N, CA, C, O and the ligand as a Tripos MOL2 file, in Angstrom:
@<TRIPOS>MOLECULE
protein
  321   319    81     0     0
PROTEIN
NO_CHARGES

@<TRIPOS>ATOM
      1 N          88.3470   87.6780   76.3300 N.3       1 MET1
      2 CA         87.4120   86.7870   76.9810 C.3       1 MET1
      3 C          86.0220   87.3950   76.9320 C.2       1 MET1
      4 O          85.8560   88.5800   77.2190 O.2       1 MET1
      5 N          85.0200   86.6000   76.5720 N.am      2 ARG2
      6 CA         83.6620   87.0980   76.4940 C.3       2 ARG2
      7 C          82.8040   86.4090   77.5440 C.2       2 ARG2
      8 O          82.8340   85.1860   77.6880 O.2       2 ARG2
      9 N          82.0490   87.2060   78.2660 N.am      3 VAL3
     10 CA         81.0920   86.6810   79.2340 C.3       3 VAL3
     11 C          79.7060   86.9700   78.6790 C.2       3 VAL3
     12 O          79.4380   88.0760   78.2090 O.2       3 VAL3
     13 N          78.8300   85.9800   78.7330 N.am      4 THR4
     14 CA         77.4590   86.1870   78.2820 C.3       4 THR4
     15 C          76.5060   86.0650   79.4560 C.2       4 THR4
     16 O          76.7750   85.3740   80.4390 O.2       4 THR4
     17 N          75.4040   86.7460   79.3250 N.am      5 CYS5
     18 CA         74.3720   86.7410   80.3720 C.3       5 CYS5
     19 C          73.7450   85.3470   80.4650 C.2       5 CYS5
     20 O          73.3210   84.8030   79.4460 O.2       5 CYS5
     21 N          73.6760   84.7570   81.6650 N.am      6 PRO6
     22 CA         73.0800   83.4250   81.7870 C.3       6 PRO6
     23 C          71.5580   83.4320   81.5600 C.2       6 PRO6
     24 O          70.9540   82.3800   81.3520 O.2       6 PRO6
     25 N          70.9510   84.6130   81.5990 N.am      7 HIS7
     26 CA         69.4930   84.6980   81.4040 C.3       7 HIS7
     27 C          69.1270   84.8560   79.9310 C.2       7 HIS7
     28 O          68.3070   84.0990   79.4110 O.2       7 HIS7
     29 N          69.7390   85.8470   79.2490 N.am      8 CYS8
     30 CA         69.3110   86.1520   77.8780 C.3       8 CYS8
     31 C          70.3800   85.8480   76.8300 C.2       8 CYS8
     32 O          70.0880   85.8790   75.6340 O.2       8 CYS8
     33 N          71.6060   85.5550   77.2500 N.am      9 GLY9
     34 CA         72.6740   85.2100   76.3050 C.3       9 GLY9
     35 C          73.3490   86.3950   75.6620 C.2       9 GLY9
     36 O          74.2280   86.2110   74.8200 O.2       9 GLY9
     37 N          72.9730   87.6050   76.0250 N.am     10 SER10
     38 CA         73.6240   88.8030   75.4750 C.3      10 SER10
     39 C          75.0230   88.9680   76.0690 C.2      10 SER10
     40 O          75.3380   88.4140   77.1220 O.2      10 SER10
     41 N          75.8460   89.7360   75.3760 N.am     11 LYS11
     42 CA         77.1860   90.0380   75.8700 C.3      11 LYS11
     43 C          77.0740   90.7760   77.2060 C.2      11 LYS11
     44 O          76.2290   91.6570   77.3660 O.2      11 LYS11
     45 N          77.9200   90.4140   78.1520 N.am     12 ALA12
     46 CA         77.9300   91.0750   79.4560 C.3      12 ALA12
     47 C          79.2250   91.8590   79.6190 C.2      12 ALA12
     48 O          80.2400   91.5440   78.9980 O.2      12 ALA12
     49 N          79.1760   92.8660   80.4480 N.am     13 ILE13
     50 CA         80.3450   93.7080   80.7250 C.3      13 ILE13
     51 C          80.8650   93.3500   82.1110 C.2      13 ILE13
     52 O          80.0990   93.3010   83.0740 O.2      13 ILE13
     53 N          82.1760   93.0990   82.2100 N.am     14 ILE14
     54 CA         82.7980   92.8210   83.5110 C.3      14 ILE14
     55 C          83.0290   94.1630   84.1880 C.2      14 ILE14
     56 O          83.7910   94.9960   83.6970 O.2      14 ILE14
     57 N          82.3620   94.3620   85.3180 N.am     15 THR15
     58 CA         82.4730   95.6630   85.9930 C.3      15 THR15
     59 C          83.5380   95.6660   87.0840 C.2      15 THR15
     60 O          84.1170   96.7100   87.3840 O.2      15 THR15
     61 N          83.7960   94.5040   87.6780 N.am     16 SER16
     62 CA         84.8840   94.4190   88.6540 C.3      16 SER16
     63 C          85.2770   92.9620   88.8390 C.2      16 SER16
     64 O          84.5780   92.0440   88.4120 O.2      16 SER16
     65 N          86.4060   92.7850   89.4830 N.am     17 ARG17
     66 CA         86.9630   91.4440   89.6710 C.3      17 ARG17
     67 C          87.5080   91.3400   91.0830 C.2      17 ARG17
     68 O          88.1760   92.2550   91.5660 O.2      17 ARG17
     69 N          87.2250   90.2270   91.7460 N.am     18 GLU18
     70 CA         87.7410   90.0120   93.0920 C.3      18 GLU18
     71 C          88.4760   88.6780   93.1280 C.2      18 GLU18
     72 O          87.9030   87.6410   92.7940 O.2      18 GLU18
     73 N          89.7510   88.7040   93.5360 N.am     19 ASN19
     74 CA         90.5070   87.4620   93.6730 C.3      19 ASN19
     75 C          90.0970   86.8080   94.9800 C.2      19 ASN19
     76 O          90.2630   87.3970   96.0480 O.2      19 ASN19
     77 N          89.5610   85.5940   94.9050 N.am     20 VAL20
     78 CA         89.0580   84.9100   96.1090 C.3      20 VAL20
     79 C          89.9940   83.7970   96.5760 C.2      20 VAL20
     80 O          89.8690   83.3170   97.7030 O.2      20 VAL20
     81 N          90.9350   83.3800   95.7160 N.am     21 ALA21
     82 CA         91.9270   82.3730   96.0770 C.3      21 ALA21
     83 C          93.0330   82.4670   95.0250 C.2      21 ALA21
     84 O          92.9010   83.2150   94.0560 O.2      21 ALA21
     85 N          94.1230   81.7140   95.2080 N.am     22 ASP22
     86 CA         95.1670   81.6770   94.1870 C.3      22 ASP22
     87 C          94.5450   81.1640   92.8980 C.2      22 ASP22
     88 O          93.9700   80.0760   92.8650 O.2      22 ASP22
     89 N          94.6630   81.9470   91.8460 N.am     23 ASN23
     90 CA         94.1810   81.5790   90.5050 C.3      23 ASN23
     91 C          92.6690   81.4280   90.3960 C.2      23 ASN23
     92 O          92.1860   80.8140   89.4450 O.2      23 ASN23
     93 N          91.9190   81.9670   91.3340 N.am     24 VAL24
     94 CA         90.4570   81.9650   91.2520 C.3      24 VAL24
     95 C          89.9500   83.3840   91.4960 C.2      24 VAL24
     96 O          90.2880   84.0190   92.4950 O.2      24 VAL24
     97 N          89.1270   83.8650   90.5580 N.am     25 SER25
     98 CA         88.5550   85.2030   90.6800 C.3      25 SER25
     99 C          87.0480   85.1370   90.4810 C.2      25 SER25
    100 O          86.5250   84.2610   89.7930 O.2      25 SER25
    101 N          86.3730   86.0850   91.1020 N.am     26 GLU26
    102 CA         84.9580   86.2730   90.8340 C.3      26 GLU26
    103 C          84.8210   87.5250   89.9920 C.2      26 GLU26
    104 O          85.3700   88.5760   90.3210 O.2      26 GLU26
    105 N          84.0650   87.3990   88.8780 N.am     27 LEU27
    106 CA         83.8560   88.5140   87.9670 C.3      27 LEU27
    107 C          82.4440   89.0400   88.1800 C.2      27 LEU27
    108 O          81.4690   88.2980   88.0590 O.2      27 LEU27
    109 N          82.3450   90.3100   88.4930 N.am     28 TYR28
    110 CA         81.0330   90.9560   88.6420 C.3      28 TYR28
    111 C          80.6500   91.5030   87.2770 C.2      28 TYR28
    112 O          81.3700   92.3140   86.6940 O.2      28 TYR28
    113 N          79.5090   91.0480   86.7750 N.am     29 CYS29
    114 CA         79.1310   91.3320   85.3890 C.3      29 CYS29
    115 C          77.7590   92.0010   85.3170 C.2      29 CYS29
    116 O          76.9170   91.8760   86.2060 O.2      29 CYS29
    117 N          77.5880   92.7190   84.2050 N.am     30 SER30
    118 CA         76.3330   93.4090   83.9480 C.3      30 SER30
    119 C          75.9110   93.1290   82.5130 C.2      30 SER30
    120 O          76.6890   93.3430   81.5830 O.2      30 SER30
    121 N          74.6920   92.6570   82.3270 N.am     31 CYS31
    122 CA         74.1780   92.3470   80.9920 C.3      31 CYS31
    123 C          74.0640   93.6370   80.1760 C.2      31 CYS31
    124 O          73.5620   94.6520   80.6590 O.2      31 CYS31
    125 N          74.5480   93.5720   78.9120 N.am     32 SER32
    126 CA         74.5060   94.7760   78.0640 C.3      32 SER32
    127 C          73.1220   94.9890   77.4380 C.2      32 SER32
    128 O          72.8630   96.0430   76.8570 O.2      32 SER32
    129 N          72.2440   94.0080   77.5520 N.am     33 ASN33
    130 CA         70.8890   94.1250   77.0210 C.3      33 ASN33
    131 C          70.0190   94.8280   78.0710 C.2      33 ASN33
    132 O          69.1430   94.2210   78.6870 O.2      33 ASN33
    133 N          70.2880   96.1140   78.2540 N.am     34 THR34
    134 CA         69.6710   96.8450   79.3680 C.3      34 THR34
    135 C          68.1690   97.0580   79.1970 C.2      34 THR34
    136 O          67.4460   97.1710   80.1870 O.2      34 THR34
    137 N          67.6900   97.1160   77.9500 N.am     35 LYS35
    138 CA         66.2520   97.3790   77.7390 C.3      35 LYS35
    139 C          65.3860   96.1800   78.1140 C.2      35 LYS35
    140 O          64.3210   96.3400   78.7110 O.2      35 LYS35
    141 N          65.8540   94.9550   77.7560 N.am     36 GLU36
    142 CA         65.0120   93.7730   77.9620 C.3      36 GLU36
    143 C          65.4440   92.9000   79.1380 C.2      36 GLU36
    144 O          64.6550   92.0810   79.6100 O.2      36 GLU36
    145 N          66.6820   93.0570   79.6230 N.am     37 CYS37
    146 CA         67.1800   92.1910   80.6990 C.3      37 CYS37
    147 C          67.7730   93.0120   81.8490 C.2      37 CYS37
    148 O          67.1400   93.1980   82.8880 O.2      37 CYS37
    149 N          68.9960   93.4960   81.6410 N.am     38 GLY38
    150 CA         69.6190   94.3250   82.6670 C.3      38 GLY38
    151 C          70.0970   93.5700   83.8890 C.2      38 GLY38
    152 O          70.3450   94.1800   84.9290 O.2      38 GLY38
    153 N          70.2370   92.2220   83.7880 N.am     39 ALA39
    154 CA         70.6810   91.4420   84.9450 C.3      39 ALA39
    155 C          72.1300   91.7820   85.3140 C.2      39 ALA39
    156 O          72.9430   92.1210   84.4530 O.2      39 ALA39
    157 N          72.4240   91.6850   86.5780 N.am     40 THR40
    158 CA         73.8010   91.7270   87.0510 C.3      40 THR40
    159 C          74.0500   90.3990   87.7440 C.2      40 THR40
    160 O          73.1550   89.8450   88.3810 O.2      40 THR40
    161 N          75.2710   89.8900   87.6170 N.am     41 PHE41
    162 CA         75.5540   88.5620   88.1740 C.3      41 PHE41
    163 C          77.0400   88.4110   88.4460 C.2      41 PHE41
    164 O          77.8520   89.2300   88.0170 O.2      41 PHE41
    165 N          77.3780   87.3640   89.1580 N.am     42 VAL42
    166 CA         78.7730   87.0450   89.4710 C.3      42 VAL42
    167 C          79.1000   85.7020   88.8300 C.2      42 VAL42
    168 O          78.3380   84.7440   88.9600 O.2      42 VAL42
    169 N          80.2260   85.6370   88.1430 N.am     43 THR43
    170 CA         80.6810   84.3750   87.5640 C.3      43 THR43
    171 C          82.1260   84.1280   88.0070 C.2      43 THR43
    172 O          82.8090   85.0530   88.4460 O.2      43 THR43
    173 N          82.5780   82.9120   87.8930 N.am     44 SER44
    174 CA         83.9210   82.5660   88.3690 C.3      44 SER44
    175 C          84.8950   82.3730   87.2190 C.2      44 SER44
    176 O          84.5240   81.9130   86.1390 O.2      44 SER44
    177 N          86.1340   82.7280   87.4710 N.am     45 LEU45
    178 CA         87.2260   82.5070   86.5240 C.3      45 LEU45
    179 C          88.3270   81.7850   87.2970 C.2      45 LEU45
    180 O          88.8290   82.2930   88.3000 O.2      45 LEU45
    181 N          88.7010   80.5830   86.8140 N.am     46 ALA46
    182 CA         89.7030   79.8110   87.5470 C.3      46 ALA46
    183 C          90.7080   79.1890   86.5840 C.2      46 ALA46
    184 O          90.3440   78.6990   85.5150 O.2      46 ALA46
    185 N          91.9720   79.2180   86.9800 N.am     47 PHE47
    186 CA         92.9990   78.4870   86.2510 C.3      47 PHE47
    187 C          92.7670   77.0000   86.4890 C.2      47 PHE47
    188 O          92.5170   76.5850   87.6210 O.2      47 PHE47
    189 N          92.8490   76.1860   85.4180 N.am     48 LYS48
    190 CA         92.6170   74.7420   85.5910 C.3      48 LYS48
    191 C          93.9150   73.9560   85.4940 C.2      48 LYS48
    192 O          94.3300   73.3360   86.4740 O.2      48 LYS48
    193 N          94.5670   73.9680   84.3320 N.am     49 HIS49
    194 CA         95.8410   73.2630   84.1950 C.3      49 HIS49
    195 C          96.5440   73.7630   82.9460 C.2      49 HIS49
    196 O          95.9320   74.3690   82.0660 O.2      49 HIS49
    197 N          97.8470   73.4970   82.8850 N.am     50 TYR50
    198 CA         98.6310   73.8650   81.7130 C.3      50 TYR50
    199 C          98.4240   72.8440   80.6060 C.2      50 TYR50
    200 O          98.2490   71.6550   80.8700 O.2      50 TYR50
    201 N          98.4440   73.3150   79.3650 N.am     51 LEU51
    202 CA         98.5300   72.4230   78.2100 C.3      51 LEU51
    203 C         100.0050   72.1940   77.8890 C.2      51 LEU51
    204 O         100.4080   71.0840   77.5400 O.2      51 LEU51
    205 N         100.8020   73.2510   78.0100 N.am     52 ASN52
    206 CA        102.2610   73.1720   77.8960 C.3      52 ASN52
    207 C         102.8180   73.9520   79.0790 C.2      52 ASN52
    208 O         102.3810   75.0790   79.3150 O.2      52 ASN52
    209 N         103.7640   73.4020   79.8290 N.am     53 PRO53
    210 CA        104.3180   74.1530   80.9580 C.3      53 PRO53
    211 C         105.1190   75.3510   80.4420 C.2      53 PRO53
    212 O         105.5940   75.3320   79.3070 O.2      53 PRO53
    213 N         105.2730   76.3950   81.2690 N.am     54 PRO54
    214 CA        106.1050   77.5340   80.8740 C.3      54 PRO54
    215 C         107.5110   77.0670   80.5290 C.2      54 PRO54
    216 O         108.0060   76.0980   81.1050 O.2      54 PRO54
    217 N         108.1590   77.7590   79.5860 N.am     55 ARG55
    218 CA        109.4820   77.3470   79.1010 C.3      55 ARG55
    219 C         110.4970   77.1820   80.2270 C.2      55 ARG55
    220 O         111.2580   76.2150   80.2300 O.2      55 ARG55
    221 N         110.5200   78.0990   81.1700 N.am     56 GLY56
    222 CA        111.4740   78.0170   82.2740 C.3      56 GLY56
    223 C         111.2990   76.7370   83.0630 C.2      56 GLY56
    224 O         112.2820   76.1060   83.4530 O.2      56 GLY56
    225 N         110.0570   76.3470   83.3010 N.am     57 ASP57
    226 CA        109.7820   75.1240   84.0560 C.3      57 ASP57
    227 C         110.2930   73.8900   83.3080 C.2      57 ASP57
    228 O         110.8330   72.9690   83.9200 O.2      57 ASP57
    229 N         110.1190   73.8760   81.9790 N.am     58 THR58
    230 CA        110.5790   72.7440   81.1770 C.3      58 THR58
    231 C         112.0890   72.6140   81.2580 C.2      58 THR58
    232 O         112.6090   71.5100   81.4200 O.2      58 THR58
    233 N         112.8010   73.7350   81.1470 N.am     59 ALA59
    234 CA        114.2620   73.7080   81.2070 C.3      59 ALA59
    235 C         114.7460   73.2440   82.5810 C.2      59 ALA59
    236 O         115.6900   72.4600   82.6840 O.2      59 ALA59
    237 N         114.0830   73.7410   83.6460 N.am     60 GLN60
    238 CA        114.4720   73.3280   85.0030 C.3      60 GLN60
    239 C         114.2100   71.8450   85.2180 C.2      60 GLN60
    240 O         115.0090   71.1540   85.8510 O.2      60 GLN60
    241 N         113.0920   71.3580   84.6920 N.am     61 LEU61
    242 CA        112.7700   69.9370   84.8220 C.3      61 LEU61
    243 C         113.8080   69.0930   84.0930 C.2      61 LEU61
    244 O         114.2890   68.0970   84.6330 O.2      61 LEU61
    245 N         114.1600   69.4900   82.8560 N.am     62 ALA62
    246 CA        115.1540   68.7390   82.0900 C.3      62 ALA62
    247 C         116.4990   68.7450   82.8140 C.2      62 ALA62
    248 O         117.1690   67.7150   82.8990 O.2      62 ALA62
    249 N         116.8970   69.9290   83.3450 N.am     63 ALA63
    250 CA        118.1840   70.0200   84.0510 C.3      63 ALA63
    251 C         118.2020   69.1190   85.2770 C.2      63 ALA63
    252 O         119.2000   68.4420   85.5280 O.2      63 ALA63
    253 N         117.1090   69.0980   86.0480 N.am     64 SER64
    254 CA        117.0970   68.2680   87.2570 C.3      64 SER64
    255 C         117.0910   66.7830   86.9060 C.2      64 SER64
    256 O         117.6750   65.9750   87.6290 O.2      64 SER64
    257 N         116.4350   66.4160   85.8040 N.am     65 LEU65
    258 CA        116.4550   65.0090   85.3850 C.3      65 LEU65
    259 C         117.8600   64.6000   84.9490 C.2      65 LEU65
    260 O         118.3400   63.5230   85.3030 O.2      65 LEU65
    261 N         118.5110   65.4630   84.1820 N.am     66 ILE66
    262 CA        119.8580   65.1410   83.6890 C.3      66 ILE66
    263 C         120.8490   65.0220   84.8420 C.2      66 ILE66
    264 O         121.7240   64.1560   84.8300 O.2      66 ILE66
    265 N         120.7070   65.9080   85.8520 N.am     67 LYS67
    266 CA        121.6390   65.8800   86.9980 C.3      67 LYS67
    267 C         121.5780   64.5510   87.7500 C.2      67 LYS67
    268 O         122.5630   64.1440   88.3670 O.2      67 LYS67
    269 N         120.4300   63.8700   87.7040 N.am     68 ASN68
    270 CA        120.2680   62.6100   88.4300 C.3      68 ASN68
    271 C         120.7580   61.3920   87.6530 C.2      68 ASN68
    272 O         120.7400   60.2750   88.1690 O.2      68 ASN68
    273 N         121.1930   61.6070   86.4180 N.am     69 LEU69
    274 CA        121.7060   60.4970   85.6190 C.3      69 LEU69
    275 C         123.1880   60.2850   85.9010 C.2      69 LEU69
    276 O         123.8600   61.2240   86.3260 O.2      69 LEU69
    277 N         123.7220   59.0850   85.6800 N.am     70 PRO70
    278 CA        125.1710   58.8540   85.8140 C.3      70 PRO70
    279 C         125.9320   59.7530   84.8410 C.2      70 PRO70
    280 O         125.4180   60.1170   83.7830 O.2      70 PRO70
    281 N         127.1760   60.1070   85.2180 N.am     71 ASN71
    282 CA        127.9800   61.0530   84.4240 C.3      71 ASN71
    283 C         128.1440   60.6220   82.9710 C.2      71 ASN71
    284 O         128.0540   61.4470   82.0630 O.2      71 ASN71
    285 N         128.3900   59.2960   82.7450 N.am     72 ASN72
    286 CA        128.6160   58.8530   81.3640 C.3      72 ASN72
    287 C         127.3700   59.0430   80.5030 C.2      72 ASN72
    288 O         127.4820   59.3360   79.3130 O.2      72 ASN72
    289 N         126.1910   58.8820   81.0860 N.am     73 ILE73
    290 CA        124.9480   59.0970   80.3220 C.3      73 ILE73
    291 C         124.7170   60.5920   80.0920 C.2      73 ILE73
    292 O         124.2520   60.9920   79.0240 O.2      73 ILE73
    293 N         125.0410   61.4160   81.0910 N.am     74 GLN74
    294 CA        124.9420   62.8780   80.9120 C.3      74 GLN74
    295 C         125.8040   63.3220   79.7410 C.2      74 GLN74
    296 O         125.3560   64.0830   78.8830 O.2      74 GLN74
    297 N         127.0570   62.8370   79.7090 N.am     75 LEU75
    298 CA        127.9690   63.2230   78.6220 C.3      75 LEU75
    299 C         127.4570   62.7180   77.2850 C.2      75 LEU75
    300 O         127.5560   63.4110   76.2730 O.2      75 LEU75
    301 N         126.9100   61.5080   77.2830 N.am     76 ASP76
    302 CA        126.3850   60.9430   76.0470 C.3      76 ASP76
    303 C         125.2310   61.7800   75.5110 C.2      76 ASP76
    304 O         125.1550   62.0440   74.3110 O.2      76 ASP76
    305 N         124.3070   62.2100   76.4240 N.am     77 LEU77
    306 CA        123.1780   63.0280   76.0200 C.3      77 LEU77
    307 C         123.6170   64.3720   75.4560 C.2      77 LEU77
    308 O         123.0130   64.8990   74.5220 O.2      77 LEU77
    309 N         124.6780   64.9150   76.0420 N.am     78 LEU78
    310 CA        125.1840   66.2140   75.6000 C.3      78 LEU78
    311 C         126.0480   66.0930   74.3510 C.2      78 LEU78
    312 O         126.4550   67.1070   73.7820 O.2      78 LEU78
    313 N         126.3380   64.8550   73.9130 N.am     79 GLY79
    314 CA        127.1450   64.6590   72.7050 C.3      79 GLY79
    315 C         128.6270   64.8960   72.9410 C.2      79 GLY79
    316 O         129.3710   65.2040   72.0100 O.2      79 GLY79
    317 N         129.0580   64.7490   74.2130 N.am     80 LEU80
    318 CA        130.4790   64.9950   74.5250 C.3      80 LEU80
    319 C         131.2630   63.6890   74.6190 C.2      80 LEU80
    320 O         132.4680   63.7090   74.8740 O.2      80 LEU80
    321 ZN         70.7030   89.4540   80.0140 Zn       81 ZN81
@<TRIPOS>BOND
     1     1     2 1
     2     2     3 1
     3     3     4 2
     4     3     5 am
     5     5     6 1
     6     6     7 1
     7     7     8 2
     8     7     9 am
     9     9    10 1
    10    10    11 1
    11    11    12 2
    12    11    13 am
    13    13    14 1
    14    14    15 1
    15    15    16 2
    16    15    17 am
    17    17    18 1
    18    18    19 1
    19    19    20 2
    20    19    21 am
    21    21    22 1
    22    22    23 1
    23    23    24 2
    24    23    25 am
    25    25    26 1
    26    26    27 1
    27    27    28 2
    28    27    29 am
    29    29    30 1
    30    30    31 1
    31    31    32 2
    32    31    33 am
    33    33    34 1
    34    34    35 1
    35    35    36 2
    36    35    37 am
    37    37    38 1
    38    38    39 1
    39    39    40 2
    40    39    41 am
    41    41    42 1
    42    42    43 1
    43    43    44 2
    44    43    45 am
    45    45    46 1
    46    46    47 1
    47    47    48 2
    48    47    49 am
    49    49    50 1
    50    50    51 1
    51    51    52 2
    52    51    53 am
    53    53    54 1
    54    54    55 1
    55    55    56 2
    56    55    57 am
    57    57    58 1
    58    58    59 1
    59    59    60 2
    60    59    61 am
    61    61    62 1
    62    62    63 1
    63    63    64 2
    64    63    65 am
    65    65    66 1
    66    66    67 1
    67    67    68 2
    68    67    69 am
    69    69    70 1
    70    70    71 1
    71    71    72 2
    72    71    73 am
    73    73    74 1
    74    74    75 1
    75    75    76 2
    76    75    77 am
    77    77    78 1
    78    78    79 1
    79    79    80 2
    80    79    81 am
    81    81    82 1
    82    82    83 1
    83    83    84 2
    84    83    85 am
    85    85    86 1
    86    86    87 1
    87    87    88 2
    88    87    89 am
    89    89    90 1
    90    90    91 1
    91    91    92 2
    92    91    93 am
    93    93    94 1
    94    94    95 1
    95    95    96 2
    96    95    97 am
    97    97    98 1
    98    98    99 1
    99    99   100 2
   100    99   101 am
   101   101   102 1
   102   102   103 1
   103   103   104 2
   104   103   105 am
   105   105   106 1
   106   106   107 1
   107   107   108 2
   108   107   109 am
   109   109   110 1
   110   110   111 1
   111   111   112 2
   112   111   113 am
   113   113   114 1
   114   114   115 1
   115   115   116 2
   116   115   117 am
   117   117   118 1
   118   118   119 1
   119   119   120 2
   120   119   121 am
   121   121   122 1
   122   122   123 1
   123   123   124 2
   124   123   125 am
   125   125   126 1
   126   126   127 1
   127   127   128 2
   128   127   129 am
   129   129   130 1
   130   130   131 1
   131   131   132 2
   132   131   133 am
   133   133   134 1
   134   134   135 1
   135   135   136 2
   136   135   137 am
   137   137   138 1
   138   138   139 1
   139   139   140 2
   140   139   141 am
   141   141   142 1
   142   142   143 1
   143   143   144 2
   144   143   145 am
   145   145   146 1
   146   146   147 1
   147   147   148 2
   148   147   149 am
   149   149   150 1
   150   150   151 1
   151   151   152 2
   152   151   153 am
   153   153   154 1
   154   154   155 1
   155   155   156 2
   156   155   157 am
   157   157   158 1
   158   158   159 1
   159   159   160 2
   160   159   161 am
   161   161   162 1
   162   162   163 1
   163   163   164 2
   164   163   165 am
   165   165   166 1
   166   166   167 1
   167   167   168 2
   168   167   169 am
   169   169   170 1
   170   170   171 1
   171   171   172 2
   172   171   173 am
   173   173   174 1
   174   174   175 1
   175   175   176 2
   176   175   177 am
   177   177   178 1
   178   178   179 1
   179   179   180 2
   180   179   181 am
   181   181   182 1
   182   182   183 1
   183   183   184 2
   184   183   185 am
   185   185   186 1
   186   186   187 1
   187   187   188 2
   188   187   189 am
   189   189   190 1
   190   190   191 1
   191   191   192 2
   192   191   193 am
   193   193   194 1
   194   194   195 1
   195   195   196 2
   196   195   197 am
   197   197   198 1
   198   198   199 1
   199   199   200 2
   200   199   201 am
   201   201   202 1
   202   202   203 1
   203   203   204 2
   204   203   205 am
   205   205   206 1
   206   206   207 1
   207   207   208 2
   208   207   209 am
   209   209   210 1
   210   210   211 1
   211   211   212 2
   212   211   213 am
   213   213   214 1
   214   214   215 1
   215   215   216 2
   216   215   217 am
   217   217   218 1
   218   218   219 1
   219   219   220 2
   220   219   221 am
   221   221   222 1
   222   222   223 1
   223   223   224 2
   224   223   225 am
   225   225   226 1
   226   226   227 1
   227   227   228 2
   228   227   229 am
   229   229   230 1
   230   230   231 1
   231   231   232 2
   232   231   233 am
   233   233   234 1
   234   234   235 1
   235   235   236 2
   236   235   237 am
   237   237   238 1
   238   238   239 1
   239   239   240 2
   240   239   241 am
   241   241   242 1
   242   242   243 1
   243   243   244 2
   244   243   245 am
   245   245   246 1
   246   246   247 1
   247   247   248 2
   248   247   249 am
   249   249   250 1
   250   250   251 1
   251   251   252 2
   252   251   253 am
   253   253   254 1
   254   254   255 1
   255   255   256 2
   256   255   257 am
   257   257   258 1
   258   258   259 1
   259   259   260 2
   260   259   261 am
   261   261   262 1
   262   262   263 1
   263   263   264 2
   264   263   265 am
   265   265   266 1
   266   266   267 1
   267   267   268 2
   268   267   269 am
   269   269   270 1
   270   270   271 1
   271   271   272 2
   272   271   273 am
   273   273   274 1
   274   274   275 1
   275   275   276 2
   276   275   277 am
   277   277   278 1
   278   278   279 1
   279   279   280 2
   280   279   281 am
   281   281   282 1
   282   282   283 1
   283   283   284 2
   284   283   285 am
   285   285   286 1
   286   286   287 1
   287   287   288 2
   288   287   289 am
   289   289   290 1
   290   290   291 1
   291   291   292 2
   292   291   293 am
   293   293   294 1
   294   294   295 1
   295   295   296 2
   296   295   297 am
   297   297   298 1
   298   298   299 1
   299   299   300 2
   300   299   301 am
   301   301   302 1
   302   302   303 1
   303   303   304 2
   304   303   305 am
   305   305   306 1
   306   306   307 1
   307   307   308 2
   308   307   309 am
   309   309   310 1
   310   310   311 1
   311   311   312 2
   312   311   313 am
   313   313   314 1
   314   314   315 1
   315   315   316 2
   316   315   317 am
   317   317   318 1
   318   318   319 1
   319   319   320 2
@<TRIPOS>SUBSTRUCTURE
     1 MET1         2 RESIDUE 1 A MET
     2 ARG2         6 RESIDUE 1 A ARG
     3 VAL3        10 RESIDUE 1 A VAL
     4 THR4        14 RESIDUE 1 A THR
     5 CYS5        18 RESIDUE 1 A CYS
     6 PRO6        22 RESIDUE 1 A PRO
     7 HIS7        26 RESIDUE 1 A HIS
     8 CYS8        30 RESIDUE 1 A CYS
     9 GLY9        34 RESIDUE 1 A GLY
    10 SER10       38 RESIDUE 1 A SER
    11 LYS11       42 RESIDUE 1 A LYS
    12 ALA12       46 RESIDUE 1 A ALA
    13 ILE13       50 RESIDUE 1 A ILE
    14 ILE14       54 RESIDUE 1 A ILE
    15 THR15       58 RESIDUE 1 A THR
    16 SER16       62 RESIDUE 1 A SER
    17 ARG17       66 RESIDUE 1 A ARG
    18 GLU18       70 RESIDUE 1 A GLU
    19 ASN19       74 RESIDUE 1 A ASN
    20 VAL20       78 RESIDUE 1 A VAL
    21 ALA21       82 RESIDUE 1 A ALA
    22 ASP22       86 RESIDUE 1 A ASP
    23 ASN23       90 RESIDUE 1 A ASN
    24 VAL24       94 RESIDUE 1 A VAL
    25 SER25       98 RESIDUE 1 A SER
    26 GLU26      102 RESIDUE 1 A GLU
    27 LEU27      106 RESIDUE 1 A LEU
    28 TYR28      110 RESIDUE 1 A TYR
    29 CYS29      114 RESIDUE 1 A CYS
    30 SER30      118 RESIDUE 1 A SER
    31 CYS31      122 RESIDUE 1 A CYS
    32 SER32      126 RESIDUE 1 A SER
    33 ASN33      130 RESIDUE 1 A ASN
    34 THR34      134 RESIDUE 1 A THR
    35 LYS35      138 RESIDUE 1 A LYS
    36 GLU36      142 RESIDUE 1 A GLU
    37 CYS37      146 RESIDUE 1 A CYS
    38 GLY38      150 RESIDUE 1 A GLY
    39 ALA39      154 RESIDUE 1 A ALA
    40 THR40      158 RESIDUE 1 A THR
    41 PHE41      162 RESIDUE 1 A PHE
    42 VAL42      166 RESIDUE 1 A VAL
    43 THR43      170 RESIDUE 1 A THR
    44 SER44      174 RESIDUE 1 A SER
    45 LEU45      178 RESIDUE 1 A LEU
    46 ALA46      182 RESIDUE 1 A ALA
    47 PHE47      186 RESIDUE 1 A PHE
    48 LYS48      190 RESIDUE 1 A LYS
    49 HIS49      194 RESIDUE 1 A HIS
    50 TYR50      198 RESIDUE 1 A TYR
    51 LEU51      202 RESIDUE 1 A LEU
    52 ASN52      206 RESIDUE 1 A ASN
    53 PRO53      210 RESIDUE 1 A PRO
    54 PRO54      214 RESIDUE 1 A PRO
    55 ARG55      218 RESIDUE 1 A ARG
    56 GLY56      222 RESIDUE 1 A GLY
    57 ASP57      226 RESIDUE 1 A ASP
    58 THR58      230 RESIDUE 1 A THR
    59 ALA59      234 RESIDUE 1 A ALA
    60 GLN60      238 RESIDUE 1 A GLN
    61 LEU61      242 RESIDUE 1 A LEU
    62 ALA62      246 RESIDUE 1 A ALA
    63 ALA63      250 RESIDUE 1 A ALA
    64 SER64      254 RESIDUE 1 A SER
    65 LEU65      258 RESIDUE 1 A LEU
    66 ILE66      262 RESIDUE 1 A ILE
    67 LYS67      266 RESIDUE 1 A LYS
    68 ASN68      270 RESIDUE 1 A ASN
    69 LEU69      274 RESIDUE 1 A LEU
    70 PRO70      278 RESIDUE 1 A PRO
    71 ASN71      282 RESIDUE 1 A ASN
    72 ASN72      286 RESIDUE 1 A ASN
    73 ILE73      290 RESIDUE 1 A ILE
    74 GLN74      294 RESIDUE 1 A GLN
    75 LEU75      298 RESIDUE 1 A LEU
    76 ASP76      302 RESIDUE 1 A ASP
    77 LEU77      306 RESIDUE 1 A LEU
    78 LEU78      310 RESIDUE 1 A LEU
    79 GLY79      314 RESIDUE 1 A GLY
    80 LEU80      318 RESIDUE 1 A LEU
    81 ZN81       321 GROUP 0 **** ****
């Protein structure tokens, strides 16, 4: 992950991280362009949503859906 300085656009270094909520962190950053800028700033990093759910979640979801179907349809889906 690359963080850039909001002032000069140079690469910034993450100096520390503070978790402020579940899946939300504040990144304390320092601009690497020390001669011309030298800004330090805080930026946020947050989880937004899955593009694909974790494999375990998919299997659990499929199992719970199948369990709610009538037995004959469950057997049909399983090829039995
Ligand atoms: Zn800068």
